N, C-alpha and C positions, 0 to 999 in steps of 0.2 A: 771512820768509820760511818756509815748509816746503815736502816733500816729502809727499803721500798716496799711498797705498799701499792698492789696493780693489778688489773685483771687480765687473766692467763683469754688467751685465742677460743676458748669457750666459756669464757664469760665469768667465770669462777677469783675469786678471791686468792692471794699470793703475797707471798712476801719472799723478799731476801735480803741477807746480810752484805754490805759490800765494804771491801778494803776500802783507802786513802786512795791506795793506787789504780781501783777499780776490781778490782779481781773479788767476784764472786766467794767467800766465806763458808757461810751458810743459806738454806734455803728451805722453802716450808712442805717440800717435797709433795704436797699435797695441797687442791686445792680446797676453800670453804666457800658457800653458797653464801655464808652473810660477812659482810664487810668485820664485823664486829669480833666474830670469833676466829676471823684472822687476825686483828689487833691481840685479841687474846692471847693467840700461840705467838706472838711480838712479845707480848707479856714475862707468858714462862719463857721463854729462851734468857730474856733479861734477866730474871730470876736465876737462871742454871747459874750462876756465877760464883756458888755457893756450892754450886753439886761436886761429889767426890769425883775423884779421878784413880779410873782402876786399870790396873794393867792384865789386862786377858790375859796374855804371855807366860805370870806366873805359873808354874804346878801348884795345885791345890793335895796336900799327901795328907 
């Protein structure tokens, strides 16, 4: 897997996470004016490896 950092057609910074088979697994969903902010977004995703998984289909009684 790899993170790709690029500029979109409007000149904003974006990232996408691409699998080894070429499929995009995730993307920034928003553009950033500064490259540093985009890199911070990548760092946050990397940190999320410890995030909890919540099954939203379960009913809470």
